[in-house]
NUPA-750496 format. One line per 4 residues: number of its first residue (from 1); their letters; for each residue x negated, y negated, z of N, C-alpha, C, O. Coordinates in steps of 0.2 Angstrom, whole numbers. Atoms other than C-alpha are relative to their C-alpha. Layout:
N
NUM> a> X/Y/Z/X/Y/Z/X/Y/Z/X/Y/Z  ...
***
This chain:
159
1> xxxx> -6/0/5/30/256/-143/-3/3/-6/-8/0/-9  2/-4/6/28/267/-158/1/-4/-7/-3/-4/-11  -2/4/6/36/255/-171/-5/-6/-1/-6/-9/4  4/6/2/26/242/-180/4/-7/0/1/-12/1
5> xxxx> -5/6/0/41/230/-181/5/1/5/9/6/5  -4/0/-5/51/227/-166/4/-7/1/1/-12/0  -4/6/-1/65/215/-163/-1/-2/8/0/2/12  1/2/-6/61/204/-148/6/-5/2/8/-10/-2
9> xxxx> -6/4/-2/77/197/-139/-2/-4/7/-5/0/12  1/4/-6/75/183/-126/6/0/5/11/-1/3  -5/0/-6/84/184/-109/-3/-5/5/-9/-6/5  2/4/-6/84/173/-94/-4/4/5/-10/3/5
13> xxxx> 3/-4/-5/80/185/-81/2/8/0/0/12/4  -3/-7/-1/90/201/-84/0/4/-7/5/8/-9  1/-5/5/83/210/-99/1/7/1/4/11/-3  -1/-7/-2/83/226/-90/7/2/1/9/7/-1
17> xxxx> -7/-2/-1/101/225/-85/3/1/-7/7/5/-8  -3/-1/7/105/222/-104/-2/6/-3/2/10/-6  3/-6/4/94/236/-110/4/6/3/6/11/0  -3/-6/-3/102/248/-97/8/0/-2/10/6/-4
21> xxxx> -7/0/3/120/243/-103/0/2/-7/4/6/-9  0/-2/7/115/245/-121/-1/8/0/2/11/-4  2/-7/0/108/262/-117/6/5/2/7/10/-1  -6/-4/-3/124/268/-108/6/-1/-5/10/3/-5
25> xxxx> -6/2/5/136/260/-122/-1/3/-7/4/6/-9  1/-2/7/128/265/-139/-4/6/0/-8/8/4  3/-6/2/123/281/-146/-7/-1/-2/-9/-7/-5  7/1/3/104/284/-150/-3/-6/3/-7/-10/0
29> xxxx> 2/5/-3/100/271/-137/-4/2/7/-1/7/10  3/-2/-6/88/271/-122/-5/-5/2/-7/-10/-1  5/5/-3/77/261/-110/-7/3/0/-7/9/2  7/-2/0/58/263/-112/-4/-3/5/-2/-4/11
33> xxxx> 5/3/-5/43/255/-104/2/-7/2/5/-11/-1  -2/7/-3/46/241/-92/-7/-3/2/-11/1/6  7/3/-2/31/229/-90/2/-5/5/6/-10/4  -1/5/-5/30/219/-74/-5/-5/-1/-11/-3/-2
37> xxxx> 5/6/1/21/202/-74/-6/1/4/-5/2/10  6/-1/-4/3/204/-69/-2/-6/4/-6/-6/9  1/6/-4/4/186/-62/6/-4/-1/10/-3/-5  -5/5/1/15/171/-60/1/-3/-7/-5/-3/-10
41> xxxx> -1/3/7/22/163/-76/6/-5/1/9/-5/6  -4/6/-1/33/148/-79/7/2/2/10/-2/6  -7/-1/-2/50/157/-77/0/6/5/6/9/6  0/-6/-4/45/171/-65/-7/1/4/-11/-3/4
45> xxxx> 5/-1/-5/33/178/-52/-3/7/-1/-1/11/-5  4/-7/0/20/192/-51/5/5/2/8/5/7  -4/-6/-2/29/209/-51/7/0/-3/10/5/-3  -7/1/4/45/202/-60/0/4/-6/-6/5/-9
49> xxxx> -1/-3/7/51/212/-75/-1/-5/-5/2/-10/-6  1/4/5/43/203/-89/3/2/-7/6/-2/-10  -3/-3/6/47/214/-104/3/7/2/1/11/6  -2/-7/0/57/230/-106/1/2/-7/5/-1/-11
53> xxxx> 0/-3/7/56/241/-122/7/4/0/8/8/5  -6/-4/0/73/249/-127/2/1/-8/-1/-3/-12  -3/-1/7/82/255/-143/7/0/1/10/1/6  -7/1/0/99/251/-148/2/3/-7/0/1/-12
57> xxxx> -2/-4/6/106/264/-160/-6/1/-5/-5/0/-11  6/-1/4/89/268/-166/-5/-6/-1/-10/-4/-4  4/6/2/82/250/-168/-4/-1/6/-1/-3/12  4/2/-6/67/247/-157/1/-8/1/0/-12/-3
61> xxxx> -1/7/-2/69/231/-147/-5/-1/6/-7/4/10  4/2/-6/59/222/-133/4/-6/3/5/-11/0  -3/6/-4/68/211/-120/-5/-4/4/-9/-1/7  5/4/-3/58/197/-114/4/-5/5/8/-9/3
65> xxxx> -3/4/-5/63/188/-98/-4/-7/0/-9/-8/4  4/6/1/57/171/-104/3/-6/3/0/-12/3  -3/5/-3/69/160/-94/5/-3/-4/8/0/-8  -6/4/3/82/147/-99/-1/-4/-6/3/-7/-9
69> xxxx> 1/4/5/73/139/-113/3/1/-7/5/-4/-11  -3/-2/6/81/148/-127/7/4/1/7/8/6  -6/-4/0/99/155/-130/1/4/-6/-1/2/-12  -2/-4/6/106/168/-142/5/-4/-3/9/-8/-1
73> xxxx> -6/3/4/117/162/-156/2/5/-5/-1/11/-6  -2/-4/5/127/170/-170/-5/1/-6/-3/5/-10  5/-1/5/112/168/-181/-3/6/0/-6/9/-5  2/-7/-1/107/185/-175/5/4/3/8/2/8
77> xxxx> -5/-4/-3/119/199/-172/-2/7/-2/-5/8/-7  0/-7/2/119/218/-172/7/1/-3/12/0/0  -6/-3/3/131/225/-184/1/7/0/-4/11/-2  -1/-7/-2/138/242/-178/5/2/-5/11/0/-4
81> xxxx> -5/-4/4/147/253/-191/3/5/4/0/9/8  -4/-5/-4/161/263/-183/4/4/-5/6/2/-10  -3/-5/4/170/278/-190/8/0/1/11/1/-4  -7/-1/-1/187/276/-183/2/-6/6/-2/-9/8
85> xxxx> -2/5/-4/198/265/-172/-2/2/8/-3/-3/11  2/-2/-7/194/275/-156/-7/-3/2/-9/-6/7  7/2/-1/175/271/-158/0/-8/0/-4/-11/4  0/7/0/179/253/-163/3/-3/7/-1/-8/9
89> xxxx> -3/2/-7/190/251/-147/-5/1/5/-6/-4/10  5/-1/-5/177/259/-136/-6/-5/0/-7/-7/6  6/5/0/162/248/-141/2/-7/1/-1/-11/5  -2/7/-1/172/232/-142/2/-1/7/0/-6/10
93> xxxx> -2/1/-7/180/235/-125/-5/0/5/-5/-3/10  5/-1/-5/164/240/-117/-4/-7/0/-6/-9/5  3/7/0/156/223/-123/4/-5/3/1/-9/8  -4/5/-3/170/212/-119/2/1/7/2/-3/11
97> xxxx> -2/-2/-7/175/221/-103/-6/0/5/-4/0/11  5/1/-5/158/219/-96/-3/-7/0/-9/-9/0  2/7/-1/158/200/-95/-1/-3/-7/-3/-9/-7  1/3/7/158/197/-114/6/-4/-2/10/-5/2
101> xxxx> -5/4/2/168/187/-125/3/2/-7/-1/4/-11  -3/-1/7/180/190/-140/-2/-5/-5/-2/-11/-3  1/5/5/177/181/-156/5/2/-6/10/5/-5  -4/-2/6/184/183/-174/-3/5/-5/-9/6/-5
105> xxxx> 2/-4/5/183/195/-188/-5/6/2/-9/7/-2  4/-5/-2/176/209/-178/-6/-2/4/-10/3/6  6/2/-4/163/199/-169/2/-1/8/7/-3/9  -1/2/-7/161/198/-150/-7/-1/3/-12/0/-1
109> xxxx> 7/2/-3/147/192/-138/0/4/7/4/4/11  1/-4/-7/140/202/-123/-1/-6/5/-2/-12/3  0/5/-6/138/193/-106/-7/-3/0/-8/-8/3  6/3/1/120/189/-111/-1/-4/-5/-6/-8/-7
113> xxxx> 0/5/6/125/179/-126/-2/3/-7/-2/0/-12  2/-3/6/120/192/-139/6/2/-4/11/4/-1  -6/-2/4/132/194/-154/0/7/-3/-5/9/-5  -1/-6/3/139/210/-160/6/0/-5/11/-3/-4
117> xxxx> -5/-1/5/149/214/-176/2/8/1/-2/12/-1  -2/-7/-1/159/230/-172/5/1/-6/10/-1/-7  -2/0/7/163/234/-190/2/7/-3/-2/11/-4  -2/-6/3/173/249/-196/-2/1/-7/-1/-4/-11
121> xxxx> 2/-1/7/167/257/-212/6/-1/-4/5/-4/-10  -6/1/4/185/256/-218/0/-7/-2/3/-9/-8  0/7/1/184/237/-217/-5/-2/-6/-3/-5/-11  5/2/5/168/236/-228/3/3/-7/2/0/-12
125> xxxx> -3/-3/6/176/248/-241/6/-4/-2/7/-5/-8  -6/4/2/192/238/-241/-1/-7/-3/1/-8/-8  2/7/3/184/221/-244/-4/0/-6/-6/-5/-9  4/-1/6/173/228/-257/4/5/-5/1/7/-10
129> xxxx> -4/-4/4/188/237/-266/-1/-3/-7/-1/-9/-8  0/3/7/186/236/-285/6/-3/-3/5/-7/-7  -6/4/2/203/230/-286/0/-7/4/1/-7/10  1/6/-4/201/211/-282/6/-2/4/5/-5/9
133> xxxx> -6/2/-4/219/209/-276/0/4/7/2/1/12  0/-4/-6/217/224/-264/-6/-3/5/-5/-3/11  6/2/-4/200/217/-258/2/-7/4/1/-8/10  -2/6/-3/208/200/-255/5/1/5/5/-3/11
137> xxxx> -5/-1/-5/223/206/-245/-4/3/6/-2/1/12  3/-2/-6/211/216/-234/-4/-5/4/-4/-6/10  4/5/-2/200/201/-232/4/-5/4/2/-7/9  -4/4/-3/214/190/-228/3/2/7/4/-1/12
141> xxxx> -2/-3/-6/220/202/-215/-5/0/6/-4/-2/11  6/0/-4/203/203/-207/-1/-7/3/-3/-8/9  1/7/-2/202/184/-206/5/-2/6/4/-7/9  -5/2/-6/217/184/-193/-2/4/6/2/3/11
145> xxxx> 1/-4/-5/209/197/-182/-6/-2/5/-11/-6/3  6/0/-4/197/197/-167/-3/7/-1/-7/8/-5  2/-7/1/194/216/-164/4/3/-7/10/1/-8  -3/-3/6/197/225/-181/5/5/1/4/10/5
149> xxxx> -5/-5/-1/213/235/-182/0/4/-7/2/1/-12  1/-3/6/210/248/-195/7/2/-4/7/1/-10  -6/-2/3/228/253/-198/3/-7/-4/5/-6/-10  -2/6/4/232/234/-203/-4/-1/-6/-2/-3/-11
153> xxxx> 4/1/6/217/233/-214/2/5/-6/3/3/-12  -2/-5/5/222/249/-223/7/-2/-3/8/-1/-9  -6/2/3/240/243/-225/-1/-6/-5/3/-6/-10  1/6/4/234/226/-232/-3/2/-6/-1/0/-12
157> xxx> 3/-2/6/223/235/-244/5/3/-5/5/2/-11  -5/-4/5/237/246/-251/6/-5/-2/9/-4/-8  -4/5/2/248/230/-252/7/2/3/12/-2/1
***
């Protein structure tokens, strides 16, 4: 792995499946080196996939098949900026439709428990509008959503 700083994500036994899904779903993503355990370990056997290196939208990661000791939480998430509703829908639907779960305000969780914020750039622009009333309207609209609806955000911003 070329990067000096890498995000390590803990999985039960399916880091490779997760990495392959991310590589197929997100641009600038790929699966890299797969390390198989050279011996038995508490949650696996010799020859099992121990780690898998992958990138998610250019961010270097390593998936560790560490067993059931730790679970993902919303304390860590990938925030993915999208350009339009089609991209927002595609990514959201890929995650949720692959055994994931919808949440609120643009958040969803994949089937491995990892949280994703599918965030249209329009949303960030709207809630940071220099007009406090416009920003508040857009923010209040966002608070009612699961997947972000760009047309509704833009309408709320305009008033």
